[in-house]
mmCIF file of the N, C-alpha and C atoms, coordinates in Angstrom:
data_MODEL
# 
_entry.id   MODEL 
# 
loop_
_atom_site.group_PDB 
_atom_site.id 
_atom_site.type_symbol 
_atom_site.label_atom_id 
_atom_site.label_alt_id 
_atom_site.label_comp_id 
_atom_site.label_asym_id 
_atom_site.label_entity_id 
_atom_site.label_seq_id 
_atom_site.pdbx_PDB_ins_code 
_atom_site.Cartn_x 
_atom_site.Cartn_y 
_atom_site.Cartn_z 
_atom_site.occupancy 
_atom_site.B_iso_or_equiv 
_atom_site.pdbx_formal_charge 
_atom_site.auth_seq_id 
_atom_site.auth_comp_id 
_atom_site.auth_asym_id 
_atom_site.auth_atom_id 
_atom_site.pdbx_PDB_model_num 
ATOM 1   N N  . MET A 1 1  ? -107.772 148.792 -21.793 1.00 0.00 ? 1  MET A N  1 
ATOM 2   C CA . MET A 1 1  ? -107.537 148.987 -20.915 1.00 0.00 ? 1  MET A CA 1 
ATOM 3   C C  . MET A 1 1  ? -106.643 149.601 -20.005 1.00 0.00 ? 1  MET A C  1 
ATOM 4   N N  . ASP A 1 2  ? -106.894 150.684 -19.388 1.00 0.00 ? 2  ASP A N  1 
ATOM 5   C CA . ASP A 1 2  ? -105.665 151.320 -18.662 1.00 0.00 ? 2  ASP A CA 1 
ATOM 6   C C  . ASP A 1 2  ? -105.336 150.581 -17.568 1.00 0.00 ? 2  ASP A C  1 
ATOM 7   N N  . ILE A 1 3  ? -103.944 151.022 -16.716 1.00 0.00 ? 3  ILE A N  1 
ATOM 8   C CA . ILE A 1 3  ? -104.139 150.447 -15.431 1.00 0.00 ? 3  ILE A CA 1 
ATOM 9   C C  . ILE A 1 3  ? -104.730 150.928 -14.182 1.00 0.00 ? 3  ILE A C  1 
ATOM 10  N N  . ASP A 1 4  ? -104.955 152.532 -14.641 1.00 0.00 ? 4  ASP A N  1 
ATOM 11  C CA . ASP A 1 4  ? -106.295 152.884 -13.952 1.00 0.00 ? 4  ASP A CA 1 
ATOM 12  C C  . ASP A 1 4  ? -106.895 152.051 -13.293 1.00 0.00 ? 4  ASP A C  1 
ATOM 13  N N  . LEU A 1 5  ? -107.496 151.343 -14.006 1.00 0.00 ? 5  LEU A N  1 
ATOM 14  C CA . LEU A 1 5  ? -108.768 151.006 -13.650 1.00 0.00 ? 5  LEU A CA 1 
ATOM 15  C C  . LEU A 1 5  ? -108.370 149.493 -12.478 1.00 0.00 ? 5  LEU A C  1 
ATOM 16  N N  . VAL A 1 6  ? -107.080 148.709 -13.126 1.00 0.00 ? 6  VAL A N  1 
ATOM 17  C CA . VAL A 1 6  ? -106.441 147.852 -12.007 1.00 0.00 ? 6  VAL A CA 1 
ATOM 18  C C  . VAL A 1 6  ? -106.051 148.666 -10.667 1.00 0.00 ? 6  VAL A C  1 
ATOM 19  N N  . PHE A 1 7  ? -106.008 149.539 -10.245 1.00 0.00 ? 7  PHE A N  1 
ATOM 20  C CA . PHE A 1 7  ? -105.264 150.741 -9.293  1.00 0.00 ? 7  PHE A CA 1 
ATOM 21  C C  . PHE A 1 7  ? -107.103 150.766 -8.790  1.00 0.00 ? 7  PHE A C  1 
ATOM 22  N N  . LYS A 1 8  ? -107.459 151.767 -9.270  1.00 0.00 ? 8  LYS A N  1 
ATOM 23  C CA . LYS A 1 8  ? -109.168 151.717 -8.497  1.00 0.00 ? 8  LYS A CA 1 
ATOM 24  C C  . LYS A 1 8  ? -109.601 150.443 -8.308  1.00 0.00 ? 8  LYS A C  1 
ATOM 25  N N  . ILE A 1 9  ? -109.496 149.476 -8.564  1.00 0.00 ? 9  ILE A N  1 
ATOM 26  C CA . ILE A 1 9  ? -110.296 148.464 -7.621  1.00 0.00 ? 9  ILE A CA 1 
ATOM 27  C C  . ILE A 1 9  ? -109.529 147.749 -6.753  1.00 0.00 ? 9  ILE A C  1 
ATOM 28  N N  . ALA A 1 10 ? -108.049 147.685 -7.001  1.00 0.00 ? 10 ALA A N  1 
ATOM 29  C CA . ALA A 1 10 ? -107.145 147.924 -5.092  1.00 0.00 ? 10 ALA A CA 1 
ATOM 30  C C  . ALA A 1 10 ? -107.555 148.836 -4.394  1.00 0.00 ? 10 ALA A C  1 
ATOM 31  N N  . ALA A 1 11 ? -107.593 149.826 -4.599  1.00 0.00 ? 11 ALA A N  1 
ATOM 32  C CA . ALA A 1 11 ? -107.899 150.597 -3.877  1.00 0.00 ? 11 ALA A CA 1 
ATOM 33  C C  . ALA A 1 11 ? -109.347 150.611 -3.053  1.00 0.00 ? 11 ALA A C  1 
ATOM 34  N N  . ILE A 1 12 ? -109.913 149.897 -3.853  1.00 0.00 ? 12 ILE A N  1 
ATOM 35  C CA . ILE A 1 12 ? -111.620 149.612 -3.478  1.00 0.00 ? 12 ILE A CA 1 
ATOM 36  C C  . ILE A 1 12 ? -111.353 148.443 -2.261  1.00 0.00 ? 12 ILE A C  1 
ATOM 37  N N  . GLY A 1 13 ? -110.760 147.716 -2.964  1.00 0.00 ? 13 GLY A N  1 
ATOM 38  C CA . GLY A 1 13 ? -110.361 146.415 -2.241  1.00 0.00 ? 13 GLY A CA 1 
ATOM 39  C C  . GLY A 1 13 ? -109.803 146.607 -0.870  1.00 0.00 ? 13 GLY A C  1 
ATOM 40  N N  . ILE A 1 14 ? -108.499 147.322 -0.598  1.00 0.00 ? 14 ILE A N  1 
ATOM 41  C CA . ILE A 1 14 ? -108.106 147.445 0.337   1.00 0.00 ? 14 ILE A CA 1 
ATOM 42  C C  . ILE A 1 14 ? -108.869 148.383 1.432   1.00 0.00 ? 14 ILE A C  1 
ATOM 43  N N  . ILE A 1 15 ? -109.722 149.295 1.191   1.00 0.00 ? 15 ILE A N  1 
ATOM 44  C CA . ILE A 1 15 ? -110.219 150.098 1.897   1.00 0.00 ? 15 ILE A CA 1 
ATOM 45  C C  . ILE A 1 15 ? -111.333 149.132 2.433   1.00 0.00 ? 15 ILE A C  1 
ATOM 46  N N  . VAL A 1 16 ? -111.901 148.784 1.796   1.00 0.00 ? 16 VAL A N  1 
ATOM 47  C CA . VAL A 1 16 ? -113.517 147.504 1.891   1.00 0.00 ? 16 VAL A CA 1 
ATOM 48  C C  . VAL A 1 16 ? -112.490 146.426 3.268   1.00 0.00 ? 16 VAL A C  1 
ATOM 49  N N  . ALA A 1 17 ? -111.306 146.273 2.985   1.00 0.00 ? 17 ALA A N  1 
ATOM 50  C CA . ALA A 1 17 ? -110.815 144.863 3.623   1.00 0.00 ? 17 ALA A CA 1 
ATOM 51  C C  . ALA A 1 17 ? -110.472 145.080 4.892   1.00 0.00 ? 17 ALA A C  1 
ATOM 52  N N  . VAL A 1 18 ? -109.700 146.900 5.102   1.00 0.00 ? 18 VAL A N  1 
ATOM 53  C CA . VAL A 1 18 ? -109.667 147.657 6.475   1.00 0.00 ? 18 VAL A CA 1 
ATOM 54  C C  . VAL A 1 18 ? -111.038 147.896 6.935   1.00 0.00 ? 18 VAL A C  1 
ATOM 55  N N  . LEU A 1 19 ? -111.729 148.655 6.832   1.00 0.00 ? 19 LEU A N  1 
ATOM 56  C CA . LEU A 1 19 ? -113.372 148.490 7.067   1.00 0.00 ? 19 LEU A CA 1 
ATOM 57  C C  . LEU A 1 19 ? -113.400 147.720 7.239   1.00 0.00 ? 19 LEU A C  1 
ATOM 58  N N  . ASN A 1 20 ? -113.683 145.905 6.911   1.00 0.00 ? 20 ASN A N  1 
ATOM 59  C CA . ASN A 1 20 ? -114.149 145.069 7.425   1.00 0.00 ? 20 ASN A CA 1 
ATOM 60  C C  . ASN A 1 20 ? -113.563 144.744 8.422   1.00 0.00 ? 20 ASN A C  1 
ATOM 61  N N  . GLN A 1 21 ? -112.343 144.523 8.677   1.00 0.00 ? 21 GLN A N  1 
ATOM 62  C CA . GLN A 1 21 ? -111.328 143.802 9.780   1.00 0.00 ? 21 GLN A CA 1 
ATOM 63  C C  . GLN A 1 21 ? -112.080 145.222 10.898  1.00 0.00 ? 21 GLN A C  1 
ATOM 64  N N  . LEU A 1 22 ? -112.256 146.125 10.893  1.00 0.00 ? 22 LEU A N  1 
ATOM 65  C CA . LEU A 1 22 ? -112.175 146.943 11.827  1.00 0.00 ? 22 LEU A CA 1 
ATOM 66  C C  . LEU A 1 22 ? -113.809 146.902 12.689  1.00 0.00 ? 22 LEU A C  1 
ATOM 67  N N  . LEU A 1 23 ? -114.948 146.802 11.338  1.00 0.00 ? 23 LEU A N  1 
ATOM 68  C CA . LEU A 1 23 ? -116.186 146.461 11.489  1.00 0.00 ? 23 LEU A CA 1 
ATOM 69  C C  . LEU A 1 23 ? -115.989 145.177 12.767  1.00 0.00 ? 23 LEU A C  1 
ATOM 70  N N  . ILE A 1 24 ? -115.309 144.182 11.927  1.00 0.00 ? 24 ILE A N  1 
ATOM 71  C CA . ILE A 1 24 ? -115.642 143.049 12.561  1.00 0.00 ? 24 ILE A CA 1 
ATOM 72  C C  . ILE A 1 24 ? -114.978 142.940 14.278  1.00 0.00 ? 24 ILE A C  1 
ATOM 73  N N  . ARG A 1 25 ? -114.178 143.418 14.317  1.00 0.00 ? 25 ARG A N  1 
ATOM 74  C CA . ARG A 1 25 ? -113.329 143.518 15.913  1.00 0.00 ? 25 ARG A CA 1 
ATOM 75  C C  . ARG A 1 25 ? -114.433 144.557 16.526  1.00 0.00 ? 25 ARG A C  1 
ATOM 76  N N  . SER A 1 26 ? -114.454 145.404 16.693  1.00 0.00 ? 26 SER A N  1 
ATOM 77  C CA . SER A 1 26 ? -116.229 145.929 16.960  1.00 0.00 ? 26 SER A CA 1 
ATOM 78  C C  . SER A 1 26 ? -116.892 145.568 17.507  1.00 0.00 ? 26 SER A C  1 
ATOM 79  N N  . GLY A 1 27 ? -117.671 144.359 16.478  1.00 0.00 ? 27 GLY A N  1 
ATOM 80  C CA . GLY A 1 27 ? -118.879 143.751 17.101  1.00 0.00 ? 27 GLY A CA 1 
ATOM 81  C C  . GLY A 1 27 ? -119.597 143.505 15.967  1.00 0.00 ? 27 GLY A C  1 
ATOM 82  N N  . ARG A 1 28 ? -119.525 144.447 15.194  1.00 0.00 ? 28 ARG A N  1 
ATOM 83  C CA . ARG A 1 28 ? -120.288 145.005 14.243  1.00 0.00 ? 28 ARG A CA 1 
ATOM 84  C C  . ARG A 1 28 ? -120.281 144.195 12.701  1.00 0.00 ? 28 ARG A C  1 
ATOM 85  N N  . GLU A 1 29 ? -120.489 142.691 12.919  1.00 0.00 ? 29 GLU A N  1 
ATOM 86  C CA . GLU A 1 29 ? -120.384 141.700 11.536  1.00 0.00 ? 29 GLU A CA 1 
ATOM 87  C C  . GLU A 1 29 ? -121.519 142.060 10.781  1.00 0.00 ? 29 GLU A C  1 
ATOM 88  N N  . ASP A 1 30 ? -122.503 142.699 10.846  1.00 0.00 ? 30 ASP A N  1 
ATOM 89  C CA . ASP A 1 30 ? -123.821 142.978 9.921   1.00 0.00 ? 30 ASP A CA 1 
ATOM 90  C C  . ASP A 1 30 ? -123.478 144.523 8.999   1.00 0.00 ? 30 ASP A C  1 
ATOM 91  N N  . GLN A 1 31 ? -122.941 145.217 9.681   1.00 0.00 ? 31 GLN A N  1 
ATOM 92  C CA . GLN A 1 31 ? -122.049 146.349 9.397   1.00 0.00 ? 31 GLN A CA 1 
ATOM 93  C C  . GLN A 1 31 ? -121.144 145.934 7.795   1.00 0.00 ? 31 GLN A C  1 
ATOM 94  N N  . ALA A 1 32 ? -120.054 144.942 8.692   1.00 0.00 ? 32 ALA A N  1 
ATOM 95  C CA . ALA A 1 32 ? -118.746 144.705 7.366   1.00 0.00 ? 32 ALA A CA 1 
ATOM 96  C C  . ALA A 1 32 ? -119.493 144.028 6.505   1.00 0.00 ? 32 ALA A C  1 
ATOM 97  N N  . MET A 1 33 ? -120.839 143.229 6.647   1.00 0.00 ? 33 MET A N  1 
ATOM 98  C CA . MET A 1 33 ? -121.080 142.140 5.699   1.00 0.00 ? 33 MET A CA 1 
ATOM 99  C C  . MET A 1 33 ? -121.676 143.179 4.596   1.00 0.00 ? 33 MET A C  1 
ATOM 100 N N  . MET A 1 34 ? -122.292 144.090 5.087   1.00 0.00 ? 34 MET A N  1 
ATOM 101 C CA . MET A 1 34 ? -122.683 145.110 4.122   1.00 0.00 ? 34 MET A CA 1 
ATOM 102 C C  . MET A 1 34 ? -121.737 145.929 3.000   1.00 0.00 ? 34 MET A C  1 
ATOM 103 N N  . THR A 1 35 ? -121.026 146.440 4.335   1.00 0.00 ? 35 THR A N  1 
ATOM 104 C CA . THR A 1 35 ? -119.695 147.068 3.413   1.00 0.00 ? 35 THR A CA 1 
ATOM 105 C C  . THR A 1 35 ? -118.736 146.344 2.698   1.00 0.00 ? 35 THR A C  1 
ATOM 106 N N  . THR A 1 36 ? -118.483 144.775 2.478   1.00 0.00 ? 36 THR A N  1 
ATOM 107 C CA . THR A 1 36 ? -117.931 144.019 1.557   1.00 0.00 ? 36 THR A CA 1 
ATOM 108 C C  . THR A 1 36 ? -119.079 143.851 0.084   1.00 0.00 ? 36 THR A C  1 
ATOM 109 N N  . ILE A 1 37 ? -120.318 143.789 0.475   1.00 0.00 ? 37 ILE A N  1 
ATOM 110 C CA . ILE A 1 37 ? -121.551 143.890 -0.443  1.00 0.00 ? 37 ILE A CA 1 
ATOM 111 C C  . ILE A 1 37 ? -121.510 144.711 -1.322  1.00 0.00 ? 37 ILE A C  1 
ATOM 112 N N  . ALA A 1 38 ? -121.157 146.190 -0.609  1.00 0.00 ? 38 ALA A N  1 
ATOM 113 C CA . ALA A 1 38 ? -121.504 147.355 -1.694  1.00 0.00 ? 38 ALA A CA 1 
ATOM 114 C C  . ALA A 1 38 ? -120.189 147.685 -2.200  1.00 0.00 ? 38 ALA A C  1 
ATOM 115 N N  . GLY A 1 39 ? -118.531 147.008 -1.410  1.00 0.00 ? 39 GLY A N  1 
ATOM 116 C CA . GLY A 1 39 ? -117.755 147.333 -1.766  1.00 0.00 ? 39 GLY A CA 1 
ATOM 117 C C  . GLY A 1 39 ? -117.694 146.523 -3.555  1.00 0.00 ? 39 GLY A C  1 
ATOM 118 N N  . LEU A 1 40 ? -117.960 145.501 -3.250  1.00 0.00 ? 40 LEU A N  1 
ATOM 119 C CA . LEU A 1 40 ? -118.394 144.260 -4.564  1.00 0.00 ? 40 LEU A CA 1 
ATOM 120 C C  . LEU A 1 40 ? -119.083 145.453 -5.168  1.00 0.00 ? 40 LEU A C  1 
ATOM 121 N N  . VAL A 1 41 ? -120.558 145.607 -5.114  1.00 0.00 ? 41 VAL A N  1 
ATOM 122 C CA . VAL A 1 41 ? -121.246 146.008 -6.278  1.00 0.00 ? 41 VAL A CA 1 
ATOM 123 C C  . VAL A 1 41 ? -120.507 146.992 -6.749  1.00 0.00 ? 41 VAL A C  1 
ATOM 124 N N  . VAL A 1 42 ? -119.670 147.687 -6.397  1.00 0.00 ? 42 VAL A N  1 
ATOM 125 C CA . VAL A 1 42 ? -119.108 149.322 -6.429  1.00 0.00 ? 42 VAL A CA 1 
ATOM 126 C C  . VAL A 1 42 ? -117.959 149.211 -7.925  1.00 0.00 ? 42 VAL A C  1 
ATOM 127 N N  . VAL A 1 43 ? -117.647 147.313 -7.432  1.00 0.00 ? 43 VAL A N  1 
ATOM 128 C CA . VAL A 1 43 ? -116.377 147.486 -8.130  1.00 0.00 ? 43 VAL A CA 1 
ATOM 129 C C  . VAL A 1 43 ? -116.880 146.351 -9.544  1.00 0.00 ? 43 VAL A C  1 
ATOM 130 N N  . LEU A 1 44 ? -117.960 145.840 -9.103  1.00 0.00 ? 44 LEU A N  1 
ATOM 131 C CA . LEU A 1 44 ? -119.246 144.702 -10.509 1.00 0.00 ? 44 LEU A CA 1 
ATOM 132 C C  . LEU A 1 44 ? -119.754 146.053 -11.618 1.00 0.00 ? 44 LEU A C  1 
ATOM 133 N N  . THR A 1 45 ? -119.844 147.794 -10.798 1.00 0.00 ? 45 THR A N  1 
ATOM 134 C CA . THR A 1 45 ? -120.257 148.408 -11.968 1.00 0.00 ? 45 THR A CA 1 
ATOM 135 C C  . THR A 1 45 ? -119.036 148.717 -12.727 1.00 0.00 ? 45 THR A C  1 
ATOM 136 N N  . MET A 1 46 ? -118.152 149.140 -11.698 1.00 0.00 ? 46 MET A N  1 
ATOM 137 C CA . MET A 1 46 ? -117.141 149.787 -12.598 1.00 0.00 ? 46 MET A CA 1 
ATOM 138 C C  . MET A 1 46 ? -116.729 148.362 -14.264 1.00 0.00 ? 46 MET A C  1 
ATOM 139 N N  . LEU A 1 47 ? -116.920 147.254 -13.644 1.00 0.00 ? 47 LEU A N  1 
ATOM 140 C CA . LEU A 1 47 ? -116.362 146.527 -14.387 1.00 0.00 ? 47 LEU A CA 1 
ATOM 141 C C  . LEU A 1 47 ? -117.056 146.093 -15.747 1.00 0.00 ? 47 LEU A C  1 
ATOM 142 N N  . VAL A 1 48 ? -118.913 146.365 -15.360 1.00 0.00 ? 48 VAL A N  1 
ATOM 143 C CA . VAL A 1 48 ? -119.897 146.153 -16.622 1.00 0.00 ? 48 VAL A CA 1 
ATOM 144 C C  . VAL A 1 48 ? -119.752 147.455 -17.469 1.00 0.00 ? 48 VAL A C  1 
ATOM 145 N N  . ARG A 1 49 ? -118.944 148.693 -16.809 1.00 0.00 ? 49 ARG A N  1 
ATOM 146 C CA . ARG A 1 49 ? -119.314 149.616 -17.851 1.00 0.00 ? 49 ARG A CA 1 
ATOM 147 C C  . ARG A 1 49 ? -117.864 149.818 -18.696 1.00 0.00 ? 49 ARG A C  1 
ATOM 148 N N  . GLN A 1 50 ? -116.661 148.693 -18.205 1.00 0.00 ? 50 GLN A N  1 
ATOM 149 C CA . GLN A 1 50 ? -115.557 148.429 -19.407 1.00 0.00 ? 50 GLN A CA 1 
ATOM 150 C C  . GLN A 1 50 ? -116.199 147.579 -20.069 1.00 0.00 ? 50 GLN A C  1 
ATOM 151 N N  . ILE A 1 51 ? -117.008 146.451 -19.854 1.00 0.00 ? 51 ILE A N  1 
ATOM 152 C CA . ILE A 1 51 ? -117.321 145.822 -20.767 1.00 0.00 ? 51 ILE A CA 1 
ATOM 153 C C  . ILE A 1 51 ? -118.410 145.849 -22.070 1.00 0.00 ? 51 ILE A C  1 
ATOM 154 N N  . SER A 1 52 ? -119.061 147.053 -21.036 1.00 0.00 ? 52 SER A N  1 
ATOM 155 C CA . SER A 1 52 ? -119.778 147.904 -22.168 1.00 0.00 ? 52 SER A CA 1 
ATOM 156 C C  . SER A 1 52 ? -119.245 148.123 -23.300 1.00 0.00 ? 52 SER A C  1 
ATOM 157 N N  . GLU A 1 53 ? -118.316 149.314 -22.565 1.00 0.00 ? 53 GLU A N  1 
ATOM 158 C CA . GLU A 1 53 ? -117.599 149.758 -24.069 1.00 0.00 ? 53 GLU A CA 1 
ATOM 159 C C  . GLU A 1 53 ? -117.043 149.269 -24.500 1.00 0.00 ? 53 GLU A C  1 
ATOM 160 N N  . LEU A 1 54 ? -116.378 147.259 -24.503 1.00 0.00 ? 54 LEU A N  1 
ATOM 161 C CA . LEU A 1 54 ? -115.565 146.867 -25.205 1.00 0.00 ? 54 LEU A CA 1 
ATOM 162 C C  . LEU A 1 54 ? -116.387 146.333 -25.856 1.00 0.00 ? 54 LEU A C  1 
ATOM 163 N N  . PHE A 1 55 ? -117.773 145.849 -26.047 1.00 0.00 ? 55 PHE A N  1 
ATOM 164 C CA . PHE A 1 55 ? -118.768 145.620 -26.952 1.00 0.00 ? 55 PHE A CA 1 
ATOM 165 C C  . PHE A 1 55 ? -119.309 146.421 -27.794 1.00 0.00 ? 55 PHE A C  1 
ATOM 166 N N  . VAL A 1 56 ? -119.045 148.029 -27.852 1.00 0.00 ? 56 VAL A N  1 
ATOM 167 C CA . VAL A 1 56 ? -118.772 149.231 -28.592 1.00 0.00 ? 56 VAL A CA 1 
ATOM 168 C C  . VAL A 1 56 ? -117.731 149.126 -29.373 1.00 0.00 ? 56 VAL A C  1 
ATOM 169 N N  . LEU A 1 57 ? -116.709 148.791 -29.176 1.00 0.00 ? 57 LEU A N  1 
ATOM 170 C CA . LEU A 1 57 ? -115.847 148.920 -29.456 1.00 0.00 ? 57 LEU A CA 1 
ATOM 171 C C  . LEU A 1 57 ? -115.522 147.775 -30.417 1.00 0.00 ? 57 LEU A C  1 
ATOM 172 N N  . ILE A 1 58 ? -115.680 146.832 -30.310 1.00 0.00 ? 58 ILE A N  1 
ATOM 173 C CA . ILE A 1 58 ? -116.302 145.423 -30.448 1.00 0.00 ? 58 ILE A CA 1 
ATOM 174 C C  . ILE A 1 58 ? -116.985 145.356 -32.087 1.00 0.00 ? 58 ILE A C  1 
ATOM 175 N N  . GLU A 1 59 ? -117.930 146.170 -32.199 1.00 0.00 ? 59 GLU A N  1 
ATOM 176 C CA . GLU A 1 59 ? -119.262 146.479 -32.704 1.00 0.00 ? 59 GLU A CA 1 
ATOM 177 C C  . GLU A 1 59 ? -118.485 147.506 -33.447 1.00 0.00 ? 59 GLU A C  1 
ATOM 178 N N  . ALA A 1 60 ? -117.939 148.579 -33.098 1.00 0.00 ? 60 ALA A N  1 
ATOM 179 C CA . ALA A 1 60 ? -117.033 149.509 -34.490 1.00 0.00 ? 60 ALA A CA 1 
ATOM 180 C C  . ALA A 1 60 ? -116.155 148.951 -35.275 1.00 0.00 ? 60 ALA A C  1 
ATOM 181 N N  . LEU A 1 61 ? -115.470 148.004 -34.417 1.00 0.00 ? 61 LEU A N  1 
ATOM 182 C CA . LEU A 1 61 ? -114.157 147.479 -35.045 1.00 0.00 ? 61 LEU A CA 1 
ATOM 183 C C  . LEU A 1 61 ? -114.447 146.647 -36.720 1.00 0.00 ? 61 LEU A C  1 
ATOM 184 N N  . PHE A 1 62 ? -115.990 145.305 -36.020 1.00 0.00 ? 62 PHE A N  1 
ATOM 185 C CA . PHE A 1 62 ? -116.576 145.170 -37.176 1.00 0.00 ? 62 PHE A CA 1 
ATOM 186 C C  . PHE A 1 62 ? -117.693 145.322 -38.198 1.00 0.00 ? 62 PHE A C  1 
ATOM 187 N N  . ASP A 1 63 ? -118.024 146.764 -37.527 1.00 0.00 ? 63 ASP A N  1 
ATOM 188 C CA . ASP A 1 63 ? -118.763 147.636 -38.897 1.00 0.00 ? 63 ASP A CA 1 
ATOM 189 C C  . ASP A 1 63 ? -120.393 146.849 -38.368 1.00 0.00 ? 63 ASP A C  1 
ATOM 190 N N  . LEU A 1 64 ? -120.503 146.172 -38.150 1.00 0.00 ? 64 LEU A N  1 
ATOM 191 C CA . LEU A 1 64 ? -121.818 146.149 -37.477 1.00 0.00 ? 64 LEU A CA 1 
ATOM 192 C C  . LEU A 1 64 ? -122.735 146.682 -36.928 1.00 0.00 ? 64 LEU A C  1 
# 
């Protein structure tokens, strides 16, 4: 696992947190929730790709 993945996830988290606070303070709670959910989906998509690559690596390692 590269450290780049950790930095990408942290950057997405920071951006989503800032956007969330800005939207909540401007009275747009619904859009703030959608922004949070979108950030979560992006991070989960990144993690699913990494887990998929891990399973492929394990399969190749054990020659299954």
